[in-house]
C-alpha positions in Angstrom: 46.1 64.8 146.2 44.7 61.4 145.2 43.5 59.6 142.1 40.5 57.4 142.7 37.1 56.2 141.4 34.5 59.0 141.4 30.8 58.0 141.4 28.6 59.7 138.7 25.2 58.5 140.1 23.7 57.3 143.4 24.0 53.6 142.4 27.8 54.0 141.7 28.2 55.9 145.0 26.6 53.1 146.9 28.7 50.5 145.1 31.9 52.3 146.0 30.8 53.1 149.6 29.9 49.4 150.3 33.0 48.0 148.6 31.0 46.2 145.9 32.7 48.1 143.1 36.3 46.9 142.4 38.0 50.2 143.1 41.6 49.1 142.4 40.6 48.7 138.8 40.1 52.5 138.5 43.9 52.8 138.6 45.2 49.3 137.5 43.0 48.7 134.5 41.4 51.9 133.5 44.1 54.3 134.7 46.9 53.3 132.4 44.4 53.3 129.4 43.2 56.8 130.2 46.8 58.0 130.5 47.9 56.5 127.3 44.9 57.6 125.3 45.2 61.2 126.5 49.0 61.3 125.8 48.4 59.9 122.3 45.7 62.5 121.6 48.3 65.2 122.4 51.0 63.5 120.4 48.8 63.0 117.4 47.8 66.7 117.4 44.1 66.3 118.2 44.0 69.2 120.6 46.1 71.4 118.4 43.8 70.6 115.4 40.7 71.7 117.3 42.4 74.6 119.0 39.9 77.5 119.5 37.6 76.3 116.8 34.6 73.9 116.5 35.3 71.1 114.1 33.6 68.0 112.8 35.0 64.5 113.2 35.9 64.4 109.6 37.8 67.7 109.8 39.8 66.6 112.8 40.6 63.2 111.2 41.8 64.9 108.0 43.9 67.4 109.8 45.6 64.8 112.0 45.7 62.1 109.3 43.8 59.7 111.6 41.2 57.0 111.0 37.8 58.6 111.7 36.3 55.5 113.5 39.3 55.2 115.8 39.3 59.0 116.4 35.6 59.0 117.3 36.4 56.4 120.0 39.3 58.6 121.3 37.1 61.7 121.3 34.5 59.9 123.5 37.3 59.1 126.0 38.5 62.8 126.0 34.9 64.0 126.5 34.5 61.6 129.4 37.6 63.3 130.9 35.9 66.7 130.7 38.4 67.9 128.1 36.2 68.0 124.9 32.6 69.2 124.3 30.3 67.8 121.6 27.3 69.7 120.2 25.6 69.8 116.8 28.1 67.3 115.4 31.0 69.5 116.3 33.8 69.1 118.8 35.4 71.9 120.8 37.8 72.1 123.7 36.9 72.7 127.3 38.6 75.7 128.8 40.9 73.5 130.9 42.2 71.8 127.8 42.8 75.1 126.1 44.7 76.3 129.2 46.8 73.3 130.0 47.2 71.4 126.7 47.3 73.8 123.8 50.9 74.5 122.8 50.5 78.3 122.6 48.9 78.7 126.1 51.1 80.4 128.7 50.2 77.6 131.1 50.8 74.8 128.6 52.0 71.4 129.7 52.0 70.2 126.1 55.7 69.3 126.1 55.5 67.5 129.4 52.9 65.3 128.0 55.0 64.6 124.9 57.9 63.7 127.2 55.7 61.3 129.1 54.4 59.7 126.0 57.7 59.4 124.1 60.1 58.7 127.0 58.6 58.0 130.4 56.0 55.6 129.3 58.8 53.2 128.1 60.3 53.4 131.5 57.3 51.5 133.0 58.6 48.3 131.4 61.6 48.5 133.7 59.6 48.6 136.9 59.7 44.8 137.4 63.5 44.7 137.1 63.9 47.8 139.3 61.8 46.1 142.1 64.1 43.1 142.0 67.5 44.9 141.8 66.8 48.4 143.2 68.8 49.8 140.3 67.1 52.7 138.6 67.4 53.8 135.0 69.8 56.7 135.6 68.2 58.4 132.6 70.6 61.4 132.5 73.2 59.0 131.3 71.0 57.1 128.8 68.9 59.8 127.0 69.4 60.1 123.3 69.3 63.3 121.3 65.6 63.3 120.8 64.8 62.3 124.3 67.0 65.1 125.7 64.9 67.5 123.6 61.7 66.2 125.0 63.1 66.3 128.5 64.3 69.9 128.4 61.0 71.0 126.8 59.1 69.2 129.6 61.2 71.0 132.2 60.6 74.3 130.5 56.8 73.7 130.6 56.9 73.1 134.4 59.4 75.8 135.1 57.4 78.6 133.4 54.6 78.2 136.0 56.9 77.5 139.0 59.1 80.5 138.2 56.2 82.9 138.7 56.0 81.8 142.4 59.7 81.5 143.2 60.4 85.1 144.2 57.8 84.8 147.0 59.0 81.4 148.2 62.6 82.4 149.1 63.4 84.7 152.1 64.0 88.3 151.0 67.6 89.3 150.1 69.2 92.6 150.7 70.8 93.9 147.5 72.2 90.4 146.5 75.1 90.3 144.1 75.5 86.6 143.2 73.5 83.4 143.2 74.2 79.9 142.0 71.4 77.9 140.3 72.3 74.2 140.7 70.7 72.1 137.9 69.0 75.1 136.5 69.7 74.3 132.8 67.3 76.7 131.1 67.9 79.5 133.6 64.2 80.4 134.0 64.4 80.4 137.8 67.5 82.5 137.8 65.8 84.9 135.4 62.8 85.3 137.7 65.0 86.2 140.7 67.2 88.6 138.6 64.0 90.4 137.6 63.1 90.8 141.3 66.6 91.9 142.3 68.3 94.4 139.8 71.7 93.9 141.6 71.7 90.1 141.2 73.8 88.0 138.8 73.3 84.3 138.5 75.4 81.3 137.4 73.6 78.2 136.3 75.6 75.1 137.2 74.4 72.0 135.3 75.6 68.9 133.4 77.3 69.9 130.1 74.6 68.1 128.0 71.8 69.7 130.0 73.1 73.2 129.3 73.7 72.5 125.7 70.2 71.0 125.1 68.5 73.9 127.0 70.4 76.7 125.2 67.5 77.3 122.8 65.0 77.5 125.7 67.0 80.4 127.3 67.1 82.1 123.9 63.4 81.7 123.2 62.4 83.0 126.7 64.9 85.9 126.5 66.6 85.0 129.7 68.5 87.9 131.3 72.1 88.6 130.3 72.8 88.6 134.0 72.3 84.8 133.9 75.4 82.8 132.8 76.0 79.1 132.4 78.8 76.9 133.8 79.0 73.2 132.8 79.8 71.0 135.8 78.6 68.5 138.4 77.6 69.7 141.8 79.1 66.6 143.4 82.6 67.3 142.2 82.5 71.1 141.6 84.5 73.4 143.9 82.0 76.2 144.8 84.5 78.4 146.6 84.2 80.2 149.9 81.9 83.1 150.8 80.8 83.7 147.2 77.0 83.6 147.0 74.0 85.4 148.5 71.7 82.6 147.4 72.2 79.0 146.2 69.1 77.4 144.7 68.8 73.7 144.0 65.5 72.9 142.3 64.4 69.3 141.6 67.9 68.0 141.9 68.0 66.5 145.4 65.7 63.6 144.3 68.6 62.5 141.9 71.1 62.3 144.8 71.6 60.0 147.7 71.4 61.1 151.3 75.2 61.1 151.6 75.5 63.2 148.4 72.9 65.7 149.7 74.8 66.1 152.9 78.0 66.6 150.9 76.3 69.3 148.8 74.9 71.0 151.8 78.4 71.3 153.4 79.8 72.7 150.1 77.0 75.2 149.9 77.4 76.3 153.5 81.1 77.1 152.8 80.2 78.9 149.5 77.5 81.1 151.0 78.1 84.6 152.4 77.0 85.3 156.0 73.2 85.4 156.1 73.1 83.8 152.6 70.3 81.3 151.8 70.4 77.8 150.5 67.0 76.8 149.1 66.1 73.3 148.0 62.9 72.9 146.0 61.3 69.4 145.9 58.1 67.5 146.2 58.2 66.5 149.9 57.9 62.9 151.0 55.4 62.2 153.8 57.0 61.0 157.0 54.5 58.2 157.5 53.0 55.5 155.4 49.2 56.1 155.6 46.1 54.6 154.2 44.7 56.9 151.5 47.7 59.1 152.0 49.1 61.7 149.5 49.3 59.7 146.3 51.4 62.3 144.4 54.1 62.2 147.0 54.1 58.4 146.9 54.1 58.3 143.1 56.9 60.9 143.0 59.1 58.8 145.3 58.6 55.7 143.3 59.1 57.5 139.9 62.4 59.1 140.9 63.6 55.9 142.6 62.9 54.1 139.3 64.5 56.9 137.1 67.5 57.9 139.3 67.9 55.2 142.1 67.2 57.9 144.6 63.7 59.3 145.4 62.1 62.3 147.1 62.9 63.4 150.6 60.9 64.5 153.7 61.0 67.9 155.2 62.9 66.5 158.2 65.5 64.8 156.0 66.2 68.1 154.2 66.4 70.0 157.4 68.8 67.4 158.7 71.2 68.2 155.8 71.0 71.8 156.8 71.7 71.0 160.4 74.7 68.9 159.4 76.1 71.8 157.4 75.5 74.3 160.3 72.7 76.2 158.5 69.8 77.6 160.4 66.4 76.4 159.1 64.6 79.6 158.2 61.6 79.0 155.9 59.4 76.4 154.2 57.0 77.6 151.6 54.6 75.5 149.4 53.7 76.1 145.8 50.2 76.2 144.4 51.1 74.9 140.9 52.5 71.5 142.0 50.7 69.9 145.0 53.3 69.0 147.6 56.1 71.0 146.0 57.9 73.2 148.5 60.9 75.5 148.9 62.9 74.7 152.0 65.5 77.3 153.0 68.4 77.2 155.4 70.5 80.4 156.2 74.1 80.7 157.0 74.8 82.4 160.4 
């Protein structure tokens, strides 16, 4: 997937095609403005105020306690994004805004947007220093109470959609008894697999603060009683021998170095039962640097390098961890919800 300038008439198409239009400005100048304006609209409750109704500018401004003139400018931006309609002096939401932004939608990314606006946007001021030193923010060690709340709610928003696909992305298990969910905090992925396999019990292993801050998410989503929680760190934790039918590590490898991922793979291989699976879920890094390549993969690598001093990994790199641990590479499955996100599974012989 790629973000780029899109022509809206033949003259603009010609300007882009011939190189007359300064295309880099679509991202450098207008891109950051579009992102910030949308995130502030979510944060200030503009979408929630409109909801499923048709409202006047004055009604929206009064509900959100915003300046009407400034709000009108913002609504023009949102309309240009295809998120808001305007007719007969009334504003109403496009169906994609109702689906992805409204808080009560089952597909809502509302909390991810609040996390971006209240936490991640500030990280961008650290990019220059990161480029000079190579040292990332290591945000798991720096988040305050409020930021932890936004972070866990953001992870919940993404996990709810991903969890629907997970049972189909992992090779079938035969009456599994135990699984380990590394970095699973809220337990939504474990819950989805426990629903598929009535015999399965899962242990979520995550940092103590992550489990504590995600406790309310598990309660609100009525996560199965067969899911239990164990504070710990995958790098230092003893996983035992021949314990698990499945070990899942979703969106954790990008926080670890190559050496740490090899270490984890070896610990996992020891902890798996024969024919047990180790599944890593990550946005995959492309093997080559390519003109007009996959921008989401490139952005993901830069973002996680900045935030965790690591980055995303290629399919070959993940498979190399499996080979080093003596696991057989058995399956790679892609997700529809997040472009480039995949489940890569290795199996113990």
